[in-house]
N, C-alpha and C positions, 0 to 999 in steps of 0.2 A: 193696208192693215193698220188698225188704230194702235196708239201707243200702249194702251192698257193690255190689249191682247198680246202684243209683241213682248211686253215685259213678262207676261206669264210663261212664255216659252223658254226664257233664258236659262233657268236652272236646269231644265231638262235638256236643253241644247248642249250644255257642258257635259252632262252625263253621256249623251250620245256621242259627242266628239271624243270623250275619253275611251269609250268602247271601240270606236273606229280606230283610234290610235293604237290600242292594244292589238286589234286585228291586223293593222298594217304592219306592226313590228313583227308579228308572226310570219306574215306573208313575205316581208323583205328578208327575214332570216332564212326562210326555206328557199326562196328564189325559184319556186317551181310552179307558181300560180299567178295569173294576171291579176293586177289590182282591180281592173274593171273590165270584165268580159261581158259583152252584151248578150243576154239571153232573155228574151221576153219582150213585152210591150214597153217601148221607150217613152217615158214621161218627161224627162229633162236631159239635156246634153250640153256639154261645154268643152272648149278646147283648152288644153294645158300643155305648154311646151310642144305644140305641134301634134299632140295626141288627143284623140276624141275620147271623152268620158261620158257615161250615161247613168241615169237612174231609171230603173224599170218599175213597172206596176207590181210585178211579182216581188221584187226586193222590198218595196214600200209596204205591201200587205204583210210580208213575212215579219218585218221589223215591228209593225203595229201590233201584230198578233202576239208578239213576245213581250209587250209592255205589261206592267201591272194593270189589273182590271180598272182601277180607279183612274189611271192615266189613259187607258185605251179608249174610254168613253169620250175623251176630248177630241178624238180623231175619227169618229164614226161618220160624221156628216161630210158633205162635199167640201165645205169650207175648211173643216178640220184636216181633211186629207191634203188639201192644197197647201195648208200651212206646214204640214209634216213634209211634203215634197220639197218645199223651199228649204226647210231645215236640213234635209238630207243632202241637197245639192250644195248648200253653203258649207256644211261640215266637211264634205269631201274636198272642196276647194281648199279649205284651211288645212286639211290633212296633207294634201299634195304640197302646199307651201311649206309645211313643217318638214316634209321629206326632202324638199329641195335644199333646205337649210341644214339638213342632216341632224335634225333634232332627234330622229330615231336612233342615232348613234351616241347621243349624250349619255355619259355614264350615270348621271343622276336619274335620268328617265329610265334607263335600263334597270337600275337598282330598284326603282319603284315598281316597275313591271314584274321584276323577279319576286319582290315582296308580296305583291298582289296575287301572283301565281301561287306562291306558297300558302297564302291565306285561303285561296279557293280550294287548294288540295286538302288542307286540314279540315275545312268546312265540309268537303265532300266525304272524306273518310269518316268524319264524325256522324254525318247523316246516314251513311251506310251501316255503321256499327252501333249507333245509338238511336237516332231519330226513327229510322225505319223499323226498329225492333220493339219500340214501345207500344204496349197494348194494355188494355184494361177491361174489366168486366162491369156489368151493370151493378153487381153487388159491391164492387169496390167504390163506385161512384156514390152509391147510397150510404155506404159506411162512412165515407169522408164527410158527406153532408151531415149525418147524424152526429159526428164528432165535432163539427164546426157550425152547428145550428146558430150559435150566438153571433156568427158573422153574417147571417142572412136574416136580419131583422130590420124592418122599416120602423124607425123611431116615431114616437108620438109627434104629430105635426099639427100646426094651425095655419089658417090663411086669414088675412085681414085686408081691409081697404083702409089705406092710411094717407093722411096729409101731414107733412112735416115742413115747417117754416122756421126761419131763424129770427123772427121778430115777434115779440110777445103780444103787442097790440094787434098785429095782423092776425095772429092765431085766434085771439078772442073775437075778432070780427067774423072770422070763418065759423067759429063755434056758434055765434049768434045766428048766423045764416042757417046753419043746420037745425038749431033749436026752433027757428022760425018756419021750418018745413022743407028746406032744401035737402035733397038727397046727398049723402056724403060721397057716393060714387060719382055723381054728376059733377060735384064741386071738385073732387080730387082730379077728375079728368081735365077740368078747366085749368086748375093750378099747374098740373103736370105739363100740359101743352104750352104753357107760358114759361116752362123751365123753372118754376118757383117751388115745386114739390121736391125738396132736397133730401128726403129720407127714404126708408124702405118702400119699394114699389113706385118710387118717383119716376122711374123710366118706363113704367108700365101702367100709367094712368092711376096710380095708387094701389094697384093690385100686387100684393107681395108674393102671390103664389104660396104654396105650402112651405113652411120652414120649421126646423126643429129647435129645441132649447139651446143648442150649440150655435145657432145662427145669431148674427148681429151682436157679437160679443161686446161691442162698445156701447150697446144700448140695452143693458140688462134689465132696467126697470120696465122698458117697453115690452121686452120678451116675456118677463114674468107676468105682467098684467094680461098680455094676450093669451097666455095659457090658462090663467085663472078665470077669465071671463067666459060667459056662455055664448054659444053661436047665436048671432043676431044682436048681441048686446053691443052698445057703443059707450065710449067714455063720456061721462057726465061733465067732466072738466078737462081743460087742456093739461096734458102731461108735460112737465118740464123734465127733459132728459139731458143730463150733463154728459158730455163726451170728451174724453181725454185725447188730446192731439199733440203733435210736435210743438205747437205754439201755445200749449196750455189747455185749460178747460174751456169748452164752448157749450152754451146751452141751446138746445133745440126745443121747439114746441110742437107737440104731436096730438093729433085727433085721429081716432081710428075706430072702426067697427069690425068685430070678429065675424067672419063669414062662415068658417067651417072648422071642424076639429076632427082629426084622425087619431085613433088610439094606436099604440104600438102594435105591430103585426108581424107574426112569424111568417116569413116567405117560405113557400113550399118548394120541394125539390123538383116538382113537375113544371114549375114556371121556367120558361125558356131562358130568361136572364140568369136564373140561379143554376140551371143545369149546365149552361155554357161555362160559367165561372168555375163550377166544380170540375168540369172536364179539363179546363186549363190548369187548375191547381194540381189535379191528380197527374196529368201529363207531365207537368214541370217536375213534380216530386220523383216520378219514375225516371225521367230523363236524367236528373241529377244523380240519382242512385246508380243507374246503369252506367253513366259517364264515369263516376268515381271507380266503380268496379272494373270497368274496361281499362282505364288509365292505370290502376293498380296492377292489373294483370300484365300490362305492357312493361311496367317498371320491374316486375318480377322476372319476366321473360328476358329482359335486357340486362338484368342484374345491375340496375341503376345504383350508383353510390354517389352521395353528395358529401362535400367537405365544408360544412357551414362555418367551421371555426376559422377557415381561411378567408371568409368574406369580410372585407374591411369596410367600415362605414366612415362617416365624417369624424374629424378629431373630437368634436363635442360628444358624439355618440360613444366613442371609445372610452373617454374619461368617465362617462356615466356608467358604462358597463363595468369598468374597473371598480368603481365605488360600490356598485351593487354586489360584486363578487367578493368584496373584502369581508373577512370574517367579523361577525358581531363582537364588539368589545375590544377588537384588536387595537384600535386607535387609543381607546381609553387606557388599556393595559400599558401601552408604550409611554403614555404621559405619567403613569404612576410609578415608573421605575425610580428607585432611590438615586439621588445624586451622590457621586463619589467625592 
C-alpha cells in the first residue's frame, strides 16, 4: 500500500476504532456475548492470548454498508475492500490490547462513553419528536421563495481575458505585441504558463471566469473598467492598478479584453438549486419552531424553575452588574451632601 493511500485511511481508522471500543465496553459490561464469534466466511484470522479471532466477509460487508455514502464509495472495489479488511483486523487487535490493559475500566474512558451515550439519546429523542414530524407543503415553499426573492438573484457579471505583470516596461512590450496583431488570449496563456501572469485569471491562462462588482476588492479600477467596457472591447493602454498590501502600496500593470457580460438575473423557484435551498430554509425554520415549542412544553410539564439570581460570575462581572444596578444620580447626590 502506498504512503498516500495509507494516510487517507487514518482519520477513518480512528473513528472505526472508537466505534469498536464503545461496542467492546458494552459487551464486557454485559458479559453475555462472545467478543468474536465466527459466523460466516472467514477473511482474516489471528491469535490473541491463545484464542482465535476472525473477521468475516459478512461483518465487513455490514460495516461498509453502514458507512456514509461518500465514504462507502472508497471501498467498493476489490482493492478498497482489501484495505478495509486490513483496517478491521488491525483495529480489533488494538482493541484487544486495550482490553488487556484494562483501558475499558478507565474512569475517564467510561465517563466519555457515558457522555456520548447521553448525547445519542438526546439526538434520538429530538429526531423522534421534532425531525420526523417536520412537514411542509408546496404552497409554503413558494410563499417562502416569494418573500425572499431578493436572496435568489444572480448579480451582474463580466468575464475578461487578462494579463497582469509587475513591471511597467514589460507591460508596454506586451501591449505592443497585441497592437502588432498577436491575440491577447494566446499571449495571456504564454505568460500564465511561465508563472508571470500575477493578477486575475493568472492561474487559468488569463481567463477570469465570470465575476461580479464585489470581486477583486483590491483592484477597484480594473473592476470598474471591466463593467463599463463593451463585450469584445480591449484596453487601449496599460492600466496601472495600485494595490494596498501589508508592505504598502504596489502598482500592477494590466491589459485585458472583455469577453462577455451577464445582466442581473432573478433565479426562478423551479431551478433545482433554488428549490433545494428553499426546502432547507423552510425545514430549518419549522424545526426551530417545533423544537422551541416542544422544549417549552417539557418545561411546563416538569414545572421547571430557575434561580438566575444565584448564578455567580467572575468578580469583574459582579462589579459591573452592581454599577449598572446603581440608581441614576445616586453617586452625584452623595457628593452634594453639605459638610457639617
